[in-house]
N, C-alpha and C positions, 0 to 999 in steps of 0.2 A: 477404876473398876465399877464405881457407882454409875458412871456415865454408860458403861457397857451394859450393866444390869437394866438401866432405864431404857436403853435402846432395845435390848432383848424383849422387855415387857411390851414396849410400844409396837414392835414388829409383830409379836405374837397376837396382840389385841387386834391390830389392823388386819392381820392375816385371818384371824378367826371370824371377823366381820365379813370378809370376802367369802370365806368358806360357807358361812351361813347363807349368803346370797346365792351362791352356786347351788347349794343343797336344797333351796326352797322347793316345796312340793309344787307339782304342776308339769304339764307336758310341753310347755313353751321352750323353744330353743333360742328365742330372742335374747340377746345380751350376753351369751356365753363367751363370744369372742372378746367383747369389751371387758368382761370380768377377768379373763385370762391375761389380757393386756394390762389391766390395773394391777394384777398380782405381780406381773413382771416389773412394772414401774415402781411398785412398793419395794421390791427386791433391789432394783437399781439404786433407789435412794439409800437403802440400808448399806449396800456395798460401797457407795460413794462416801458415806460417813466412816466406814471402817478403813477405806483406802486413805482418807485424809488422816485418820488416827495413826496409820502405819508410817506416814511420813516419807512416802516415795518421792524421788526427785522429779523435776518437771519433764524429763525425757522418758519417763515410764508411762505406760497406759494400761488400763484395765478394759478388756474387750469381752463382750458376750459372744459365745459361739453356740453352734448346734441349735436346738429348739429354743433355747433362751435367747439366742441371737435373733430369732424371728420376732422377738418382742412379745412373746406369750409364754406363760408358765402354768403348767398344771399343778394341782395342789401338792403332790409329793414327788414331782419330777426333780431330777438333778439340776442344779444351777451350774451350767458349764461356762467356765470363764478362762480367758487366756491372760496371763500377765506378760505383756509385751515389753521386752527389754530393749534398751538402746543397742545399736550395732557394737559387736565386740564384747559385750558384757557377759561375764562368766560367774554365775553365783557360787559355783564350787570353789572358785579362787578368791572369793570375797566373803569372808565370814559374816561381816556386818549385814551385807545385802541378803545373804542366805537366811540369817536370823530374822530379818525384816519380812521376807516372803513367808517363812514358816509361821511367824507371828500373825500375819494377815490371814493366812488360810486357817490357822487354829482359831482365830477370833470368829471367823465365819462359821465354823462348826459349833463353837460355843454358843453362838447366837441362834442356832437351829437351822442354818442354811446347809443343805446337802450339796456341798461343793464338789464339782468335778473340775479339776484345775490342770493347766499346763503352763509351763514357763519357758518362753522361747524368744529369740530375736526374729526379725523379719526374715533373714536368710534361713534360719532354722525352720521357720514356718513353711517357707516355699519349698525347701528341700523335703520336708516331711510330706507335704501335699503332693509332690511329684511321685513319691514312693507309695503312698497309701491313699486310696480314693476316699476312705472313711474320713481321714483328716482333711482332705480337700473339700469334702461335702460340709464338714463342720465349719470350716473357715469360710465357705461360700456365703454363709449367712451371718458373718461376723458384724458386730455392732459396737460402737464405742460407748462405754459406760462413763468413763472419766479418764483424764490424763492427756497425754501428748497426742493432739489431733494430727499433726504432721506425720508422726510415725505411723499412726493408724492409716492415714491416707496412702502412705508408701506401701503398707502391707496390702491394701486393697488393689492398688495399681499393679504391684508385682504378682499378686495372685491372678489377676486378670490376664496379664501377659503370659503367664505359665499355663493358663487354661487351654486345653484342646477340647472344644465343645463336642466334637464327634467321638473322641476317645472317652470322654466323660459320659456321654449318652450310652455308649456300649457298656461301659463298666457298671453304670447304675441299672440298666435294664437286665444285665446278667445277674447282678446282685438281687434285683427284685425277683427274678425267676427262681433263684436258689431259695429265697425267703418263701416264696409261694410253695415250692416243693416241701419245705419244712412243715407247712400247714395243709398238706395234701391237695394243694392247688384248688381249694374251694373256700369260699367265704362262709359256707354253711355248716361248719363244725358246730357241735352242740355247745361247746365252750370256746367261742372264738376270741381271738385277741383283737380288740377294737383298734389297736395301733398297727400291729404287724401282719395280721391275717390278710389274705387277698380281699380287696374291698375296704380295707381299713385306712386309717389316717395316713399311714406311710405311703400308700399308693397315690394319695393326693399330693403329698410333699414331694414325691419324686418328680411329678410333672413340673412343679415350680422350680425345683433344682435344675433340671436339664434345660428348662426354658430360660432361666436366669443365666446359666452358663453360656447359652447360645445368644444371649442378648435379645431374647424374644419377649421378655416381660417378666415382672416380679410379682404380679397379683392376678387374680382371676379376671378382674376388669381390664387389666392391660392385655391379657391373652385374648379377650374378646375384641379389644380395639385393634389388635394386630391380625385378627382373622383366624387365629388358631382355635378359638372356641366361639360358638355362637352366643348371643346374649342369653338365650334360653339355657344352654349348657352351663354358662357361668352362674346363672341363678340357681340351677339345680345342684351344681357342685357346692355352692355356698350353703344351701339348705342342708344337704347331706353332711357336709363338713361340720356344721353347727350341731347336728344331732349326734354324730360320732364323738365330737368334742365334749358335749354335755354328758354323754354316757361315760366317757373315760374319766372326766372330772368327778362325777359322782361315785364311780368305782373307787377312786383314790380316797374320797371322803369316807365312804362306808367301810373300806378295809383299813383305814387309818395308816396307809402306807402306799407305796407305788404298786398298783395292781391294774394291769391293762386287760386282763382276761375276764370275760363275762362267765365266771365260774358258777356252777349251780347254786352254791351257797349264797351268792350275792344277787342272783338274777331277780328273785322276788322283791328284795329290798329296792333294787334299782327301778324295777317296774312300778312299785308303789310310789317312789319319788316322782315318777312321771304322771301319777294319777291313775294308772291302770289298776283295775280291780278284777278279782276272780269272779267268773260266772259259775256258780255252784249248781250241782244237780238238784232237782226238785226231790222232795221226800219220796222214797220208794223207787227212784230211778238209779240204776247202777252206772250206765254209760250213755246218757242221753245226747242227742245231737245238740251242739251248741255249747257244751260244757268246755270251759277254757280257763286255764290258770292265768294269773296276772303276768307271770313270766312269759307265757306263750305270746301274749299281745305285744310285749316289749320285743321279744326275739323276732317276731314276724316283721315288726317295723325295722329292727336292726338289719335283718337279712335283705329286705327290700332296698334299704339305703346302701348296703354293701354291694348289692347287685348293680345298682345304678353307678356307684363309684367304679366298679370293675369295668363297666361298659364305657364310661367317660374316660377313664384312665387309658383304655385301649385306643379310643378315638384320638385323644390329644397326643399321646406318645407317637402314634403313626403320623399325625400331622407334623410334629416336631421333627421326626425322622425324615420326612419328605422335604421339609425346609432345609435341613442340614445337607441332604443329598443334592438339593437344587444348586448348592454352591460349588459342586464339583463338575468337572467337564463331562459332557455326554448327557443324554436325556433318556430316561426310562421309557422304552418303547411300549405302546399299547397294542397288544395283539388281539384282534377281534375274535370273540368266541361266537357271538351271534349279534343281532341288531341291538340287543339290550345290554350286553356285558362285554368287558374287555379283560384280558389277562395283563396286569400291570406288574411285571417282575415277580410273578407268583402270587399276587394278590388279586382278588376278584373285584373289578371296578365297574360301577354302574355307568351307563352311557349318559345319564342326566340326573341331576339332583332330585328331580320330582318324578322319577321313573315309577316309584311304588304308588304315588298318589294318582298317577294317570293310568297305570297298569297294575292293579293289585295282584294279578296272577303272577307277576314277576317276583313277588315276595318269596313264595315257596320255591319257585324256580331257582332262586339264588342258592338255596341249600342243595338242590339237586345237582346244579352245576358244580358247586364246591365239592360235592361228594364224588362226582363222576369224572371230572376233568383232571387228568394227570398233570401234576405240577402246581396246582392251585393249593396254597398253604394257608390261606386265610382271607379275610375281607379287608379291603382298603378302608382308610379313614372315611373316604367319601361314601362308600357303601354302608359302613356302620352308622354314619350320621343319617343317611337317607332312611335306613331301617328304624333308627331311633325316632325320627320325625314322622314315621308312617304308622305309629301304633294305633291311632284312632281308626285307621282304615280296616284293621283286623277286628271286625265286628261279627254279629250273627250272620249277616248276609255273606261275609267272607268265608265263614266256617261252613256254610251250607252250599257253597258254590261247587258244582260237580267238577269243574276243572281243577279247583284247589284240592278236592278230595282225591282226584286221580294223581296229581303231583305228589301228594303226601304218600299215597299208596306206592308210587314208584320209589320214593325215598326209602320207604320201609323195606322194599323188596330188592334193592340194589345189593349185589354180592359184596360190595366193599364200601367202607366209609360211613357206616351207620352210626358208629359211636361219635365220630367227629361231627357229623351233621346234627345229631340230636343235642349234643353238648352246646354247639354253637347256636342252635335254635333256642335253647334254654337261656344261654347267656344274653342273647339279644331280645329276650321276652317274646319271641315268636311262638315257641312251643306251647306256652301257657295260653296264648291268645288264640291259637288254632284249636288245640285240645283243651276246651274249657274246664273239663274235669281235672286236667293236670294243673291248671292254674291254682286250684284250691290247695294243692299240697306243696307249692313253691314256698320254701321257708318254714314248712310245718315241722315242728319238733317232734321227736319220739322220746318220751320220758322213760327211758330204761338205759341200763348200762350195756345193753346188747348192741344197740345202734349208736354209732358215733357221728352219723350224718343226718341232715334233715331228709324228709321223705323224698323230695325230688332228686337230691344228690345220691341217695341210696339207690333209687331206681336207675339213674344213669350209670352208677357204678356196677349194678347187676347187668345192665345192658352191655357195658364194656367187658365184663367177665365172660358173658356168653359169646360175644364176638371173638374174644381171644382164643376160645376153644377151636375156632376155625382158621386161625392164623398160625402158619408154620413157625414163625419166629418165637411164638409163645408156647410151643408144644412141650418145652422142658418144664413148664410150671405145673401142669396137671396132665401127665401123659395119657392116663386112661380116658379122661374127658376128651382130649384131642383125638384119640383113636375113635371114640364113639362119634365125635363130630365129623370126622373124615368120611363116614358113611351116611351122614344125614343129608337129605335131599333139599330141604327148604329151611335154611337158617332163619329166614324172616319170621317164621312161625314162633320161634323162640324169642326173637327180638320183640315181637308184639306182646308176647306173654310177659316178658321182662318189663316192658313199658307200662303194663296195666296191673301188675301183680299186687302193688301196694297203693294203687291210685285212689282208693277209697279210705285211706287212713284218716282218722280225725273226724269222721262224719257221724260216728256212733254206729252201733251194730257190728256185725261181722264184716270186716273189710274184704275178706275173700269173696263172700257172696255178693256184696255190693260191687266189687271190682269185676266179677264175672258178668253182672248185668251191664256194666259200662262197656266192657269189651264186646259183648254180644251186639250192643247198639253200634259200636264202632265198626265191627265187621259187616254188619248189614249196610251201613252208610257207605262203606268203602268197597263194596262189591267183593268181599272175600268169599270164596267158595265154601259151601256148607260144611264139607268134611274138614277143611282146614279151620274154619271158624269154631267147630265143635272141639277140636283139639286145643285151640288157644283158650277157649272158655274153660275147658277142663283144667288146664295148667294154672290159670289164675285162681280158680276155685279151690284147687288142691295143693297150692304151692307150699303150704306148711306141713302137709301130711307126711311126706317122706322123712323130713327132718325129725318130726316128732316121734315117728315110729322107730327110726334108727337109734335115737338117743334114749328112748323111754321103754320100748317094748322088748320082749325076749325074742331075739331073732332065731333062737334055736327051737322055738315053738312052731311046728308045722301049721298050726291053725292061724297064727299071726301072718305067716307068709302067704297062706292060701287066701286069707281075707284081703290082704293087700293086693295080691294078684288079681282077685276078682274085681277089686276097686279100679285098678288101672286098665284091666281088660286085655291089653295086648302089648307086644314088645315095643311098638312105636311110641305108644303113650308112656310106657315105663322109661324108655331112653330119654324122651323129651323132659319128663318130670325130674329125672336124675340130674340132667345137665342144668336145668333151671334151679334145682335145689342147691347144687354145689355153688353156682354163681351167686345165689341169694345169700348163702351163709358167708361167702367170701366178701360180699358187698356190705356187710353190716359193720365190720371193724377189722382192721388188720390183725387184731389179737384173738378174734373169735375162732377162726379156722385153725385146726391142728390135725396132725396125722391120724390121731385116734378117731376123730369125727369122720375124716376121709375114709378110714377103713370100715367104720360102721355103715356108712352110706354105700360103699362099694359092695360090702357083704350083702346088704339088703337088696341091692340091684341084682347081684348074681343069683342069690337064692330065689328071688321073684322071677327072674328070667328062666331059671330052671323049672319053676312051677308052671310057667306059661308055655313050656315046651321048647324054649329057645336056647341059644348058646351064646355066651358073652363073646364078642369079637376080641380075639387076643392074638395078634394085634388087630387094629381096625381094618375094616373091609378094604379101604383104599390102599393101606399099607400092604395088606396081604396080596392084593391084586398086583401091586408093583413088584413085590418079591417073586410072585409066580412068573410074571412076564420077564423079569430079569434072569431067572433061572432058565427059562426057555431060550433066551439069547445066549447065555453062558454055555448051554448044552451044545450049541452049534460049533463050539470051539474045542470040544472033546476034553473038557476038564474031568478029572476023576469024580465019581459020585461023592457028594457031600464035601467036596474040596472047599466049597465056599464057607463052610461052617466056622473055620478058624478065624476068618475075618469077620463074618457077620455076627459072631458072638461078642465082638468088641464094639458093635454099633448099636446105638439106642434108637428109639422110635423116631426122634427128630431127624436123624440122618435120612431115613427112608421117606419121611414126609417132605424133605427139602430137595430130593433128587429124583429125577425121572428114571424109569426102568432101564433105558438105554445107558444112562450114566452109571447106574448101579452095576449093570452088567460089565461095562468097561472097567470100572474100578476093581470089580471082583476078579475079572480075568487077568488084569495086569498084576494086581497085588498078590493074588494067590500064587502065581508062578514065581514072583520075585521073593516072597516070604518063604517059599519052599526050598530055595537054593541053600545047599548045605554050607557053602563058603561065604554066605552073606553076613556082613557086619551088621548087627541089629541097631547100631547107633548111626548108620549111614542113611542118608536121605535117598528116596526114590523119586525121580521126576520123569514123567512120561507125557508126551504131547501127541495130538492127532489133529487132523483137519476138523474144524468145527462142524458138527452135524447140523448146525443152524444155518450154514451157508457161507460164512466168511470168517477168515482168521483161523486161530488155533484154539483148541481146548487143552489146557495144561493141568495135569494132576500132580500134586505134591504130597508125598507121604513121608513124614519125618518125626522123630521124637520131638515133642513140643519143646520150645525154647523161647526165652524172652526175645522180643523184636522180630519173631519169625515172619509175621504178616508184613511188617514194614520192610524187611529184607527182601521178600519176594517182590513187593511193589517197587522197591528201589531198583531191582534188576530190570523189571519191565520198563521203568522210567528211563534208565540208562540206555536201554536197547531201543527206545522210542516206540515201544508197543503201547497201545491204548487199551486199558482194561475196561471191558464192557460189563462184566459180571464177575463176582467173587463169592464163592460159598465156602465158608470155613467151618470145619467140624473137628471136634476133639473126641477121639475114641475112648472107650472105657479103660484102655491100657495107657492112656496119656500120649497118644500119637496124634499129630495133626494130619487131617485128611482134607486137603484144600483143593478146590477146583476153580480155575480161572478161565474166563472167556476173553481172549485178547485179539486185537486187530493189529496187523503189522503194516508199516508204510507201503511195502510192496511184497505181496506173497509170490515168491519166485515159482516159476513153472516147475522146477525141480525142488519141491518143498521139503523133500526128505532131509536135505542138508540143513535147512533151517530148523527142522524138528530135532535133529541130532544135536545141533548147536545149543538149542534151548535146554534139552535134557541134560547135557553134560555141564554147561556153564552154570546154570541155575543150581544144580546139585552141588557143584564146587563152592559156590558162594554161600549156600546154606551151611554146608559142612565146615567151612572156614570160620564162620561166626565172627567175622571182622567187624570193625566199626561201620555204622550206617553211613553211606555216602551223603554229601550235602544235596539238597533238592536242586533240580535244574530250574532255571527261570523260564517257565513255559510262556511262549509268546501268546498274547491275546489277539484274536482275530479282529479285523477291522470292524465287523459288526458288533462284537462285544465291546470294543472301545467306544463306539458311538452310542450303544444302548446298554450301559452297564446294569448289572443286576445286583441289587443289595444282598450281600451274603447274609445268611441266617444259620444259626446253630441252635438246636434244641436238644437238651439232654434230660431224659426222664427215667426214673427208676422203675423196676418191676415191683410187684407186690411186696417183696421182702427186701428191696433195695440191694439185692445181691448182684443183679445184672441190670444193665442200663441200655436204653435205646437212644442212640445218637442219630439225629437227622440233620443233614446239612444241605444247604441250597446255595448255589453260586454260579458265576459264569464259568463255562467249561474252558479248560486249557490243559496242555500237556503237563503231566507230572502232578496233577492236583491230588489224585488218590494217594500217591506216595507222600506228598506233603502232609496229608491228614494222618496217615498211618504212622508217619515219623513222629509227629507230635504225641500221639497216643503211646507209642513205644517209649519215648523219652520220659514219659510220666509213669511208666510201669503198668499201662493199661493194655489188656489183651483183647483182641478182636475175635469174636466167636461166630459172627455171621456178618456178611457185607452184601448189601443189595445196591447195585449201581444202576441208576436210571439217567440216561442222557436225553434231553428234550431240546434238540436244536443246539442253541448256544448256552443252554442252562443244564446243570446237573442237579439231580435230587437223589442223594445217597443216604442209605440207612445202615447203621451198624449196631449189632448186639455186642456189648462190651462189658468187661468186668475188671476189677482191680481195686486194691485198698485205697488209692487216692480218691476214688469216687465217693468214698464215705465221708470225706472232709470237705465242707462247703468252700473253704478258701482254695483248696486244690482244684475243685470243680471249676471255679471261676477262672483260675489260671489256665486250665485246659481249654475252656471255652474261648477265652481271650486269645490264646495262641492259635486256636483253630480259625477264629475270625481273621486274624492277621494272615494266616496261610491262605484262606479263601480269597482275601483281597490281594494276594500276591506280594505281601510285605515281609514274609518270613525269609530269613536267610539260612 
């Protein structure tokens, strides 16, 4: 025991010396990697001594795994070890061995080592790794500390033989995506986790994991030598990794425990350990320009590092994915978009590495093409790298170039894709280099509990919220806003206001007034018409007014309403301000918006509209127009007056926004008559079909009490009948009935199509009512073109604001039965489909689904669903 006490004291003293070295004041990141490795070596030596004391036999081994296996250890991280047993060894059947293992682990804890331990044979390690990718990842970095080297070498060899690099890549990227969702998909949270958040250390580790699994390199220098990274990228990764590592290590020391979050309580102390100091206001100044806390300086540096890591993570993972894909038969075809860009399997590819250096105008053109070209889902590694290397080109001359201003204006005014384009521009540092005032607020903190994002992320969140008001798939979130947006003629005015509303934060003074000046200059430089420019400037200047009045003023006071009505001036300005205000509050924090605030704002809107002499659209103008047109069409078929009401009263706004007047009239005519039949069984399904008004195939209506697997069952029938589904719109009525419409194409539409229509109506209704088991998916044949030019399948699953519904996007090579395969996976996991948008682009499909279900709330189940969907898209599902 005396030896153990001496060992404990020596370990503590040596560890304390290393801690003091890591915690030394100063901003330098040099030496942090070496210090973490020295701490790991110190721990190795201590474990070796304890192992020898425990008296394990020569065929046992002690193996470091996980982060400890990498040969580095943070001050309060777990020490993950594997006790590797000889083949056939069973501790539960050997009391002496069990006691020896327990004694060794107990001695580790007594010494102050926070041990995370597992005890397995080689066979058990391999079996666990094949079942659990987390175990596989931990063992991927295993390192022998002491003991039987031959047994350790066998473990490494067996793990390598069992490794499927492509499956491992898919599993780790899905796992990364789920982790990013947990942190709101942004590195800019006000209390980021420097290990797990997007742009954190984990995003760097995942690159090395998948590269090592694929045999492409074990270090940043090796990745540079194999061409996966450039020497510049390798240097920047190492610099940012050192900064993040030093921040994490000092967090551990200051918290005196494992703490990976830059929480408010520790930010100032960490900042001061780097030598940052607060810039205090001069006497008599309340909010002067240039005032900055020490924590702000630290966080700005952290955010810039996290942003760089995010960009480099994306570039390198795409490179690794391309290397893995290059080992498979077939070549990804490059489809020309213009002389500068190609479509490479849904990714935008530059024609040459130095395109942006030779043609700077192509920089903004990249995002306009990304925004407007159907099927482009992102930028290729080559394009991302070219943008990363062209940052110096984006200077004052670039910003004042009339051609670039015109391209940015077109991006802003495009009817679709504004959120994705602006987010990507910010991620690639293009937005801040083009809009110099925006650059000032990248990574800018907001020191209140109201905002949970940095200013730039808040702005992009508000822009996203505004855009969602104009998208039918999101009309369920804030129906009144969607109704108002449906009648709005120039959405880009609201986008511009969202982009500038907080752009002057952190400069001192009233950011609303300063932002109004900035946007006035922007409008003048970009040729915005005077009337539109005035409205944008008004919105930026007044973006806080409506929220303040709704929450603090007496809305029953006519004078309050009259003064506000005078301030906004007209209905157009009021509606725009209301939409921006709702989007702004929603963009501060998921917890800030609530139904009460929504009611206050809506009341203020309606009272003010009445004071202005207007009337609130209820429902929206576009919806009202569709209803009127549908009723005119229904009247041609001699339905009784108001016969439509029984059905329409069960339909919400989203139904009318998702269907055209002709479809609404058809649904109303068919269902009103069917539902009125006295002898109709309310539990029976109604199926009706007609020749498609779009020109080819059939349009099929299904009305049925909602049931599990309904969407998959319908898709299964069409798959079995060899019908191709071109479009599917799924709606659930307020009475719990499914009202689904499918656009299908048949192999041959017979001249006497009525027999085919009757067959579809009768057979599909029978299958739905029978509620039998789902049929197995057919093995759809791939066309020769798809075989020769395979498309990398992609799955993207993102929650809505409240994570109650999710948007699933899939991209893959087209083949028969694909939609049924997707819907079958969802049905088997208890996930219901509420909307499906099917887009076929030649040999590629781009499908979007609005889905819901309890399994989507569990990360592990999400990854299972995404993995099975990828297998289905690849044609591997049975």
